[in-house]
C-alpha positions in Angstrom: -21.6 -4.8 6.4 -22.7 -8.3 5.5 -23.6 -7.4 1.9 -20.4 -5.3 1.4 -18.3 -8.1 2.7 -20.0 -10.5 0.3 -19.4 -8.3 -2.7 -15.7 -7.9 -1.7 -15.3 -11.6 -1.4 -16.7 -12.1 -4.9 -14.6 -9.5 -6.7 -10.8 -9.5 -6.2 -10.4 -6.1 -8.0 -13.0 -4.5 -5.7 -11.3 -6.0 -2.7 -8.0 -4.5 -3.7 -9.4 -1.0 -4.3 -11.3 -1.3 -1.0 -8.0 -2.3 0.8 -6.2 0.7 -0.7 -8.9 3.1 0.5 -8.7 1.5 4.0 -4.9 1.8 4.1 -5.0 5.4 2.9 -7.5 6.4 5.6 -5.4 4.7 8.2 -2.3 6.5 7.1 -4.1 9.8 7.0 -5.2 9.3 10.6 -1.5 9.0 11.4 -0.8 12.4 9.9 0.3 11.5 6.4 -1.0 13.3 3.4 -1.8 11.7 0.0 0.4 12.9 -2.8 -0.6 10.3 -5.5 -2.3 6.9 -6.0 -1.7 4.0 -8.3 1.5 5.3 -9.9 2.2 3.1 -12.9 5.1 2.8 -15.2 6.1 0.0 -17.5 8.6 -1.0 -14.8 6.4 -1.3 -11.8 3.6 0.2 -9.7 3.2 2.1 -6.4 -0.1 1.9 -4.7 0.1 5.1 -2.6 2.5 8.0 -2.4 2.2 9.9 0.8 4.0 12.7 2.6 4.8 12.2 6.3 4.6 15.1 8.8 8.3 15.6 8.6 8.1 16.2 4.8 9.5 12.8 3.7 8.0 10.9 0.8 6.5 7.6 1.7 5.9 5.0 -1.0 3.3 2.5 0.2 2.6 -1.1 -1.0 -0.8 -2.2 0.0 -1.7 -5.9 0.3 -5.3 -6.9 0.8 -6.6 -10.4 1.5 -9.8 -12.0 2.7 -8.0 -14.0 5.3 -4.6 -15.4 6.3 -5.6 -19.1 6.5 -2.8 -20.3 4.3 0.0 -17.8 4.9 0.6 -14.4 6.4 0.0 -11.6 3.9 3.5 -10.2 4.5 5.1 -13.2 2.8 3.8 -12.3 -0.6 6.1 -9.2 -0.8 8.9 -10.9 -2.6 12.3 -9.6 -3.8 10.8 -9.4 -7.3 8.0 -7.2 -6.1 10.4 -5.0 -4.1 12.5 -4.6 -7.3 9.6 -3.5 -9.4 8.5 -1.0 -6.7 12.1 0.4 -6.6 11.9 0.8 -10.4 8.6 2.6 -10.1 10.1 4.8 -7.3 12.9 5.8 -9.7 10.4 6.7 -12.3 8.4 8.8 -9.9 11.5 10.6 -8.7 12.5 11.4 -12.3 9.0 12.6 -13.3 8.3 14.6 -10.1 11.8 16.0 -9.4 11.9 15.1 -5.8 15.2 16.3 -4.4 16.6 16.5 -0.9 13.7 14.7 0.7 13.9 11.6 2.8 12.3 8.5 1.1 11.0 5.4 2.7 9.0 2.3 1.6 6.1 1.2 3.8 3.9 -1.8 3.6 0.2 -1.8 4.7 -1.5 -5.1 5.1 -5.4 -5.2 5.2 -7.1 -8.4 6.1 -10.9 -8.4 5.7 -11.6 -11.5 7.9 -14.9 -13.3 8.2 -16.4 -10.9 10.7 -15.7 -7.8 12.7 -13.5 -4.9 11.7 -10.7 -5.5 9.2 -7.2 -5.8 10.5 -4.8 -3.1 9.3 -1.1 -3.5 9.9 1.4 -0.8 9.0 5.1 -1.6 8.6 7.3 1.6 8.3 10.6 1.3 6.5 9.7 -2.2 5.3 12.5 -2.1 2.8 15.0 0.3 1.3 13.9 2.3 -1.8 
């Protein structure tokens, strides 16, 4: 674990990908199924698109950090970020013809920390799509 943690600390891109995998695993343990990953349009991005057990579509923003020494990770999800994600959701809806299904936006925070297991916090319905 020490060597992996060291590599993650040295490469922000690797840390982000690792955090998305951790978030996806955590959500799958809760019964959600992966529909898509890293959906990009020129208007925004969605880290994960999942389907909840009730058939609803869940758009997930994943935030990964080494630690929370300076500020809680949740504070970096600004109105601008939410707007971009809403635009990406509209793009996804248009290209995948999702109709008559409940939609929600969740946020998953992954904090690596200096030792021990990473912290994973899941916020359901964090904002309106």
